[in-house]
C-alpha positions in Angstrom: -0.3 0.1 -0.2 3.0 2.5 0.9 5.5 0.6 -1.4 6.6 4.0 -2.9 7.3 5.5 0.9 8.5 2.2 2.9 10.6 0.5 0.2 11.1 3.4 -2.9 13.6 2.1 -5.3 15.1 6.5 -6.2 15.0 8.8 -3.7 15.2 12.4 -4.5 16.2 14.7 -1.8 15.1 18.1 -2.7 17.3 20.9 -0.5 20.5 18.7 -0.4 22.9 20.6 1.0 26.9 21.2 1.1 27.0 22.2 4.8 26.9 19.7 7.2 24.7 20.2 9.7 22.1 21.7 7.5 18.9 19.5 7.2 19.3 18.6 3.4 22.6 18.0 4.0 22.1 15.2 6.9 19.5 13.6 5.2 21.6 12.8 2.0 24.6 12.2 3.9 21.8 9.4 6.0 21.3 7.7 2.8 24.6 7.3 2.1 26.1 6.2 4.9 23.0 4.0 5.4 24.0 1.8 2.0 20.9 2.6 0.3 20.9 0.8 -2.9 18.6 2.7 -4.9 19.2 5.9 -6.8 19.7 8.9 -5.0 18.5 12.3 -6.7 20.1 15.4 -4.9 18.4 18.8 -5.7 20.1 21.7 -5.4 20.3 25.0 -7.8 23.3 26.1 -6.6 25.7 23.4 -6.2 26.2 21.1 -9.2 28.0 18.4 -6.5 27.0 16.8 -3.1 28.9 14.7 -1.3 30.1 13.2 -4.3 26.6 12.6 -5.6 25.9 14.4 -9.0 23.4 17.4 -7.9 20.7 18.5 -10.3 19.3 22.5 -10.3 16.0 20.8 -10.3 14.3 17.6 -11.0 13.2 18.4 -14.9 17.6 18.6 -15.3 18.0 15.4 -14.0 15.5 13.8 -16.0 15.1 10.2 -13.6 12.0 9.0 -12.6 11.8 8.7 -8.8 9.5 6.9 -6.5 9.8 9.0 -3.4 11.1 12.6 -2.7 12.4 14.0 0.7 11.7 18.2 0.7 13.7 20.0 2.7 13.3 23.7 1.1 12.0 27.0 3.2 8.0 26.8 3.3 7.8 29.0 0.5 9.3 26.7 -2.0 7.8 23.7 -1.0 4.4 23.8 -3.5 6.8 24.0 -6.5 8.8 21.0 -5.3 5.6 19.2 -4.5 4.5 19.9 -8.7 8.1 19.1 -10.0 8.3 15.7 -7.5 5.2 14.5 -8.6 6.0 15.2 -12.4 9.1 13.3 -11.7 7.2 10.1 -11.1 7.1 10.3 -7.2 4.1 8.3 -5.4 5.4 9.3 -2.4 6.0 13.1 -0.9 7.8 13.6 2.7 7.7 17.1 3.6 10.7 17.8 6.1 9.9 21.5 6.4 8.0 23.5 9.1 5.8 25.9 9.2 2.4 24.9 8.5 -0.5 24.8 10.8 1.4 24.3 13.6 1.9 28.6 12.6 -1.2 29.5 12.3 -4.1 29.8 9.9 -2.5 30.8 6.7 0.5 27.8 7.2 -3.0 25.9 7.8 -4.1 26.4 4.8 -1.2 25.8 2.8 -0.9 22.4 4.4 -4.2 21.7 3.3 -3.3 22.5 -0.5 -0.4 20.5 -0.8 -2.6 17.1 0.8 -5.4 18.2 -1.5 -2.7 18.3 -4.8 -1.0 14.9 -3.8 -4.4 12.6 -3.4 -5.9 14.6 -6.5 -1.9 13.5 -8.3 -2.3 9.7 -6.7 0.7 10.4 -4.4 1.1 10.1 -0.5 1.8 12.6 1.7 4.1 12.3 4.8 4.5 15.6 7.1 5.2 18.1 6.7 7.1 18.7 9.9 8.5 16.0 10.6 12.1 14.0 11.0 11.4 11.6 7.7 11.6 7.4 8.0 13.9 5.1 8.3 13.4 1.5 6.9 16.6 -0.6 8.3 15.5 -3.9 6.5 15.8 -1.7 3.1 19.3 0.0 4.2 16.9 3.7 4.0 17.6 6.5 6.6 15.4 9.5 4.9 15.5 11.2 7.9 17.6 13.6 9.5 18.6 11.4 12.5 22.1 10.5 13.7 22.0 7.0 13.6 20.8 4.5 11.4 19.4 1.3 14.0 20.2 -2.7 13.2 17.2 -4.4 11.6 14.8 -5.8 14.0 11.1 -6.7 14.3 10.1 -3.2 16.5 8.5 -0.4 14.0 7.8 2.6 15.5 5.5 5.6 14.1 5.8 8.5 15.8 3.8 11.6 16.0 7.0 13.6 17.5 10.3 13.7 15.5 12.6 14.6 18.9 11.1 11.5 20.5 12.0 9.5 17.3 15.2 10.3 17.8 15.1 9.5 21.5 14.1 6.0 20.7 16.9 5.5 17.9 19.5 6.5 21.0 17.8 4.4 23.3 17.5 1.3 20.6 21.1 2.0 20.2 21.9 1.8 23.5 20.1 -1.2 24.3 21.4 -3.0 21.0 17.9 -3.4 19.8 16.8 -3.8 16.4 14.1 -1.8 14.8 11.9 -2.5 11.3 10.8 1.1 10.7 10.9 4.5 12.3 8.2 7.0 10.5 8.0 10.4 11.9 4.6 11.5 11.4 4.9 15.1 11.5 1.6 17.3 11.0 -0.4 14.0 9.3 -1.4 16.2 6.4 -2.7 13.5 5.1 -0.9 9.7 6.3 -1.5 9.5 10.1 -1.5 6.8 12.5 -4.6 4.4 10.5 -2.6 4.1 7.5 0.7 3.1 9.0 -1.4 0.6 11.4 -3.0 -0.9 7.9 0.8 -1.1 6.6 2.6 -2.4 9.3 -0.4 -4.8 10.3 0.8 -6.9 6.3 5.0 -6.4 6.9 6.7 -9.5 7.7 9.6 -7.5 8.7 7.5 -5.8 11.4 6.9 -8.1 14.8 5.1 -5.3 17.0 3.9 -2.2 16.4 5.1 0.9 18.6 3.6 4.4 18.5 3.7 8.2 20.3 0.8 9.6 19.9 -0.5 13.2 20.9 -4.1 13.6 18.6 -5.9 10.9 16.2 -7.3 12.1 13.3 -10.4 9.6 12.1 -11.6 7.6 15.5 -13.8 5.4 13.5 -11.0 4.2 10.9 -8.8 4.2 13.9 -10.3 1.6 15.9 -10.9 -0.9 12.9 -7.7 -0.4 11.7 -6.2 -1.2 15.5 -8.2 -4.0 16.3 -7.3 -5.2 12.4 -3.7 -4.6 13.5 -3.7 -5.9 16.9 -5.5 -9.3 16.0 -2.0 -9.9 14.0 0.5 -8.6 16.5 1.1 -6.6 19.2 0.3 -2.4 18.8 1.8 -0.8 21.9 0.7 3.2 22.1 2.1 6.0 24.4 -0.5 8.2 24.2 -0.1 12.0 25.5 -2.3 15.0 26.4 -4.3 13.4 28.8 -5.1 15.9 31.5 -6.7 18.6 29.3 -10.1 19.5 30.0 -12.5 18.7 28.0 -14.2 20.9 25.2 -17.1 21.6 26.4 -19.4 22.0 29.7 -21.0 18.7 30.5 -24.6 18.4 31.4 -24.8 14.8 32.6 -23.2 13.0 35.1 -21.9 10.7 32.5 -20.2 13.8 30.6 -18.8 15.2 33.4 -16.7 11.9 34.3 -15.6 11.6 30.7 -12.2 13.1 31.0 -10.3 14.2 28.3 -9.0 10.7 28.2 -11.6 8.6 28.7 -12.6 8.0 24.5 -8.9 7.7 24.3 -8.6 4.7 27.0 -11.9 3.3 25.9 -10.7 3.1 22.1 -7.7 1.2 23.0 -9.2 -1.4 25.4 -11.7 -2.0 22.2 -9.6 -2.6 19.4 -7.1 -4.6 21.6 -4.4 -1.5 21.5 -1.8 -2.7 24.4 -1.7 1.2 26.4 1.8 2.8 27.8 1.3 5.5 30.2 5.2 6.2 30.1 7.7 6.4 27.0 10.1 3.6 29.0 6.9 1.5 29.8 6.1 1.9 26.1 9.7 0.0 25.2 10.0 -2.2 28.4 6.1 -3.7 26.5 7.7 -3.5 23.4 10.6 -5.2 24.5 8.9 -8.3 26.1 6.5 -8.8 22.5 9.5 -8.7 20.3 11.3 -11.4 22.5 9.0 -13.4 23.8 6.3 -15.8 23.1 3.1 -15.2 24.5 1.9 -16.6 27.9 -0.8 -19.2 27.8 -2.3 -17.8 31.4 -1.9 -15.7 34.5 0.0 -18.1 36.4 3.9 -16.8 37.2 6.8 -18.3 39.0 9.4 -16.3 40.4 13.0 -17.3 40.7 15.4 -14.9 42.7 18.7 -15.5 44.8 17.3 -12.6 47.0 14.4 -12.8 49.3 13.6 -9.1 49.3 13.5 -9.1 45.6 11.2 -12.1 45.2 8.9 -10.3 47.8 8.7 -7.0 45.5 8.3 -9.5 42.7 5.3 -11.2 44.1 3.6 -8.5 45.1 3.7 -7.0 42.0 2.1 -9.5 40.4 -0.5 -10.2 42.7 -1.2 -6.0 42.3 -1.5 -6.8 38.9 -4.0 -9.1 38.5 -1.1 -11.9 38.1 -1.1 -15.4 40.4 2.0 -15.9 42.2 1.2 -19.7 40.9 1.4 -22.7 43.8 3.9 -24.9 42.0 3.5 -28.7 41.5 4.5 -31.2 44.4 6.5 -32.6 41.6 8.3 -29.3 41.2 9.1 -29.0 45.2 10.7 -32.2 44.7 12.9 -31.7 42.2 13.6 -29.0 43.2 14.8 -29.9 46.7 16.9 -32.6 44.7 18.9 -29.6 42.9 19.0 -26.9 45.6 20.7 -26.7 48.3 18.8 -27.3 51.8 18.1 -23.5 52.7 16.8 -22.8 49.6 13.0 -22.4 49.1 11.1 -24.4 46.1 8.1 -23.1 47.2 7.1 -20.0 45.0 9.1 -17.5 44.4 11.6 -19.9 44.3 15.2 -18.8 46.4 18.0 -19.8 45.0 20.3 -18.1 47.6 22.5 -15.5 47.7 25.8 -18.1 46.4 23.7 -18.9 43.8 25.9 -20.4 40.6 24.5 -20.3 37.1 23.7 -24.4 37.4 21.4 -23.2 40.3 19.5 -21.1 38.2 19.7 -23.3 35.0 18.0 -26.0 37.2 15.4 -23.5 38.7 14.2 -22.7 35.2 14.0 -25.9 34.1 12.0 -27.2 36.6 9.6 -24.0 36.4 9.2 -24.7 32.5 8.5 -28.3 33.3 5.4 -27.2 35.4 2.4 -27.3 34.1 1.1 -24.9 36.5 3.1 -22.2 35.4 2.4 -19.6 32.0 5.5 -17.1 32.7 8.5 -17.2 34.4 10.5 -14.0 36.1 14.0 -14.5 36.7 16.1 -11.8 39.6 19.3 -11.6 39.9 21.2 -9.3 42.3 24.8 -8.7 42.5 26.4 -10.5 45.6 29.7 -11.7 46.0 29.4 -15.2 44.8 27.5 -14.4 41.7 28.4 -14.4 38.0 26.1 -12.3 36.3 27.5 -13.4 32.7 27.7 -16.8 33.3 24.4 -16.8 34.9 22.7 -14.9 31.7 24.2 -17.6 29.8 23.2 -20.5 31.7 19.5 -18.7 31.4 20.0 -18.1 27.2 20.6 -21.8 26.9 18.5 -23.2 28.6 15.3 -21.5 27.5 12.5 -23.3 25.5 10.8 -20.7 24.2 7.5 -22.3 25.8 6.3 -19.8 28.2 7.9 -15.9 28.4 11.0 -15.6 30.4 11.4 -11.9 31.8 15.1 -10.6 33.8 15.8 -8.6 36.5 19.3 -8.4 36.6 19.3 -5.1 39.4 22.5 -3.3 40.0 24.4 -1.5 37.3 28.2 -2.1 36.6 28.4 -5.3 38.1 25.6 -6.8 36.3 25.8 -4.6 32.9 27.8 -7.7 31.2 25.2 -10.0 31.7 22.3 -7.8 30.7 24.4 -7.4 27.6 24.4 -10.8 26.9 20.2 -11.3 27.6 19.5 -8.9 25.0 22.1 -10.3 22.8 20.1 -13.8 23.6 16.6 -11.8 22.9 16.4 -12.4 26.4 14.3 -8.9 27.8 16.1 -7.8 31.1 14.5 -5.1 33.5 16.3 -3.1 35.9 13.5 -3.5 38.1 11.0 -6.7 39.1 8.2 -4.6 38.9 9.0 -3.1 35.3 9.3 -7.0 34.5 5.9 -7.5 35.8 4.4 -4.5 33.9 5.4 -6.0 31.0 4.7 -9.4 31.7 0.9 -8.1 32.5 0.5 -6.5 29.3 1.6 -10.1 27.4 -1.4 -11.5 29.8 -3.9 -9.2 28.6 -2.7 -8.8 25.1 -3.1 -12.8 25.1 -6.7 -12.7 26.7 -7.9 -9.9 24.3 -6.8 -13.0 21.4 -8.3 -15.1 23.0 -11.4 -13.3 23.4 -15.3 -14.1 21.8 -16.5 -13.2 18.5 -17.8 -9.5 18.9 -21.6 -10.6 18.2 -23.9 -7.3 18.5 -27.3 -8.2 19.9 -30.3 -6.0 18.3 -33.7 -5.8 19.9 -36.7 -5.0 19.0 -37.6 -1.5 19.4 -40.2 1.2 18.8 -37.9 3.6 16.4 -41.0 5.8 15.6 -41.7 6.7 19.0 -38.2 8.2 19.9 -38.2 9.9 16.5 -41.0 12.0 17.1 -39.9 12.7 20.6 -36.9 14.2 19.2 -37.6 16.2 16.3 -40.3 17.5 18.4 -37.6 18.4 20.8 -34.8 19.9 18.1 -37.6 21.7 16.2 -38.3 23.9 19.3 -34.6 24.0 20.1 -35.2 22.3 23.6 -32.2 20.4 23.9 -32.7 19.3 27.2 -35.2 16.7 27.5 -37.2 16.4 30.5 -37.3 13.5 32.6 -41.0 12.5 30.6 -40.4 12.6 27.3 -36.6 11.2 28.6 -38.4 7.9 30.4 -40.9 7.7 27.2 -38.0 7.7 25.2 -36.5 4.9 27.5 -39.9 2.7 27.5 -39.7 2.9 23.8 -36.3 0.6 24.0 -37.7 -1.3 26.5 -36.5 -0.3 30.0 -38.9 -1.1 33.2 -39.9 2.8 33.7 -42.1 3.4 36.5 -45.9 4.8 36.2 -45.7 8.4 35.8 -47.3 11.6 34.6 -47.4 15.3 34.4 -49.4 17.5 37.0 -49.5 21.6 36.1 -52.0 22.5 39.2 -52.3 21.3 42.4 -55.8 19.7 41.8 -54.2 18.0 38.6 -51.3 16.5 41.1 -54.1 15.2 43.6 -56.0 13.6 41.2 -53.1 12.2 39.0 -51.4 10.7 42.7 -54.8 8.6 43.2 -55.1 7.2 39.5 -51.3 6.2 40.0 -51.2 4.8 43.8 -48.9 5.6 46.6 -46.4 6.0 47.7 -45.1 8.9 45.2 -42.1 10.7 44.3 -42.9 14.3 42.9 -40.0 16.1 40.7 -39.8 19.4 39.2 -40.5 19.3 35.4 -38.2 21.8 33.9 -35.8 22.2 31.0 -33.6 24.7 32.9 -33.3 22.8 36.1 -30.8 20.0 35.6 -30.0 19.2 39.4 -33.3 19.3 40.9 -32.5 17.6 44.5 -30.1 20.5 44.6 -32.9 23.3 43.9 -35.3 21.5 46.3 -37.1 20.0 43.2 -37.5 15.9 44.6 -39.5 14.9 47.4 -39.9 11.2 47.8 -42.6 9.0 49.6 -45.6 11.2 49.4 -48.5 8.7 50.8 -51.9 10.8 50.8 -53.5 13.4 48.9 -53.1 16.2 51.5 -49.0 15.3 51.3 -48.9 15.5 47.3 -51.1 19.4 47.4 -49.0 20.4 50.1 -45.5 19.1 48.4 -46.9 20.5 45.0 -47.4 24.2 46.5 -44.1 23.9 48.7 -42.0 23.0 45.8 -43.4 25.7 43.2 -42.8 28.2 45.6 -39.0 27.3 46.4 -38.5 26.7 42.8 -39.9 30.4 42.0 -37.8 31.6 44.5 -34.2 29.8 43.4 -35.0 30.3 40.1 -36.8 32.8 38.7 -35.8 32.3 35.4 -36.5 28.5 35.4 -39.2 27.5 32.5 -41.5 25.6 34.6 -43.6 22.8 33.3 -45.5 21.4 36.6 -44.4 18.0 38.1 -43.4 14.8 37.4 -45.3 12.5 39.6 -44.7 8.9 39.3 -44.6 5.5 41.5 -41.7 5.3 44.2 -39.7 2.6 43.1 -38.7 -0.7 45.1 -35.5 -1.4 47.0 -32.5 -2.8 45.4 -28.6 -1.9 44.4 -28.3 1.6 42.6 -26.2 2.1 39.7 -25.4 5.0 36.7 -25.9 4.1 33.5 -25.2 6.4 30.6 -23.7 7.7 27.6 -21.8 10.7 26.1 -20.7 11.3 22.6 -16.7 11.5 22.0 -16.2 14.1 19.8 -13.4 11.3 18.4 -14.6 8.0 19.1 -18.6 8.7 18.8 -21.0 7.6 21.9 -19.2 5.6 24.6 -21.2 4.4 27.8 -20.6 4.7 31.4 -21.4 2.2 34.3 -20.2 2.8 37.8 -22.2 2.1 41.3 -24.6 5.0 42.7 -23.9 7.3 45.5 -20.7 7.9 47.0 -18.9 5.6 44.3 -19.5 7.6 41.6 -20.0 11.2 43.4 -16.8 11.1 45.4 -14.9 8.1 44.4 -15.6 8.5 40.7 -15.7 4.8 40.4 -16.8 4.2 36.5 -15.7 2.6 33.4 -16.3 3.4 29.7 -16.4 1.5 26.5 -17.4 2.5 23.0 -20.3 1.8 21.3 -21.5 -0.9 20.1 -20.9 -3.2 22.5 -21.0 -7.3 23.4 -22.8 -8.8 26.3 -19.6 -9.6 27.1 -18.0 -6.3 27.1 -21.1 -5.1 29.1 -20.0 -7.6 31.3 -16.4 -6.9 31.6 -17.3 -2.9 32.2 -18.9 -4.3 35.0 -15.9 -6.3 36.5 -13.4 -3.7 36.1 -15.1 -1.5 38.9 -13.3 -1.3 42.0 -16.7 -1.9 43.3 -17.9 -4.7 41.8 -18.4 -6.9 44.2 -20.8 -5.2 45.9 -22.8 -6.9 43.4 -22.1 -9.9 43.5 -22.9 -10.2 47.1 -20.5 -9.6 50.2 -20.9 -11.0 53.6 -24.6 -12.8 53.0 -25.9 -10.4 50.8 -27.6 -11.8 47.9 -26.1 -10.7 44.6 -28.0 -8.3 41.7 -29.2 -9.2 38.9 -26.0 -8.7 36.9 -26.9 -9.5 33.1 -30.1 -7.1 33.7 -27.3 -4.4 34.1 -25.3 -5.3 30.9 -28.6 -5.5 29.1 -29.3 -2.5 29.5 -25.9 -1.2 28.2 -26.4 -2.6 25.4 -29.5 -1.3 25.1 -28.5 2.2 25.5 -25.3 1.4 23.2 -28.1 0.7 20.5 -30.4 3.9 21.4 -26.9 6.1 21.0 -25.9 4.6 17.2 -30.1 4.8 16.8 -30.0 8.9 17.6 -27.2 10.7 16.7 -28.6 13.5 17.5 -28.4 12.2 21.6 -25.2 13.9 23.0 -25.7 13.2 26.4 -27.5 10.6 28.3 -28.1 9.4 32.3 -29.9 6.8 33.9 -29.4 7.9 37.5 -30.6 5.7 39.6 -30.8 2.6 37.6 -32.2 0.5 40.8 -31.3 -3.2 40.0 -33.1 -6.2 42.2 -32.0 -9.7 42.7 -32.0 -12.0 39.8 -36.0 -12.5 38.8 -37.2 -8.8 40.3 -37.8 -6.1 37.8 -34.7 -3.6 37.4 -36.3 0.5 37.1 -35.1 3.6 35.6 -35.4 5.6 38.3 -34.7 9.0 37.0 -33.6 9.6 33.2 -31.7 12.5 32.0 -31.1 13.4 28.0 -29.4 16.3 26.5 -29.7 16.3 22.2 -27.7 18.6 20.0 -28.8 20.4 16.8 -27.7 18.8 14.0 -24.6 20.2 12.1 -25.6 23.6 10.3 -28.3 24.3 12.4 
């Protein structure tokens, strides 16, 4: 798909300079020194020769066909360079030059025009404002980065050119090979979506690593990422997670969905392994590139010191993995090989005087044990320790059936051993916690690959009823849907909603109460009052006609005092709900990824602890259940201290119905069902309160 960019036969460097240190000079030098085997065409109107190559005043003068053009000239000359490149046959163009949308509206317009021109001529554009690209297997360094990496299996795409140079330096220091490195710059045309698609099909790429500050097209990204992750690990470090949202949210769901919630949900849905730091990004990538995936969560720890073994065990348990109980046969085998003072449980403590053979014996025993899915080996440099020979013993006894991650703790004393491990394709980490974090990423990815097929349930619903309600509100520009209308929408999607009605006068309220039956809840009906309880607009457990009349008069008086400008539509009366566990269900429409569902327990869990979870719609039943299970308070739903569990399937079904509603009606920008009261299995679950916010169609 991107053959001309990634594997060109001829590359032009427009802006090739004779002056060392200038971008055009360094790109040309990198192509030559990297051993690029195709044609290199330098372009500079003032130099007949650069770095021993014939230099041309322009591409027309060269009369050579090119596949890739790398442009490093001042901004005002870029457009002509692009035109010349395409006329010379280029199907891929990399614009190194800065000064486009990052500097303002004029630059943004120029950038957009260049991208459109390239698209109209069938050429793909990388950049502008980028470092360039490297294909180590193709011996092509078409960038101004200092070093050419050794060929390997990790491919990097980065929105930051500076981070690319840091990655290259890191890989060089760790003796780690890279397949490709792409600096995306402003992403005027080519973005992470196209590169995910290309690298998913690239045999030289074993792991895809990315640094992203933004994502261009949410839906396309999710599809590309899901396809890529199904074939190889995709590790992404996403920055910019603390920025405030772009608009004020009227719903709980909207206010709880911070700037990063959409990205987190999209990554989880598409199988991306998310790294929270630059360090973690390569910790994970190294493990994926070097080791097989684990078949489960059970971990064995081998150590020559008790403290680091405990550190590793704590990290394993805290991450949700399991410090497995070794088979009795394993303990017996270890007891025959290890000194009497050694521990043959888990962690396996081979003692401070352990020689390489002792490590080999412990490693083989752990690999033989069917109750072990992964192994972490720890070494601390004690007086009797031989790190280099121990590393060789670990390497020679590794079978590549279970992932083995190593932590040689220390500095200069363990450096020879660490270098030996990397050379042997064994990932090494300076601390056990980092090894455990990398292993957890591997486990999560392996479980994602084993997930059941995504089957989206479509429920029979009354869409016409919802269309009428939404059309009426949009026509009158009433974007806050009142509780009565919101509950009509939910009824149309087969939610269980208490019987209720609007009353405009005290007499109507009493008459309605007699029909509905006591006890009752009364709530103010106003599109201008979002948080009714805060304004004195909610009264519960009304048991008599007099109580209803008094509540009506008092409520309207208080509301008129506290919110004199609010439009009042009377009160909403409904039958009181039965007891049950209160949860909150919601949806907010993320600008990048579309409808995003939320679940959390009600009360303090959402108000104070903010114990909520999000998922991108559409959602399967399994994904809905996983949403529940990822909250810290999930055990309260399953029953604790003798309490019966609630109907968890009812919550999962409700989330799927909200998912369908949000997809059916893009006019719905936010919604809450708060509380959604869930009883025990066999009891009806009830949408006790609801709030829906609409958005006007674009152009209105």
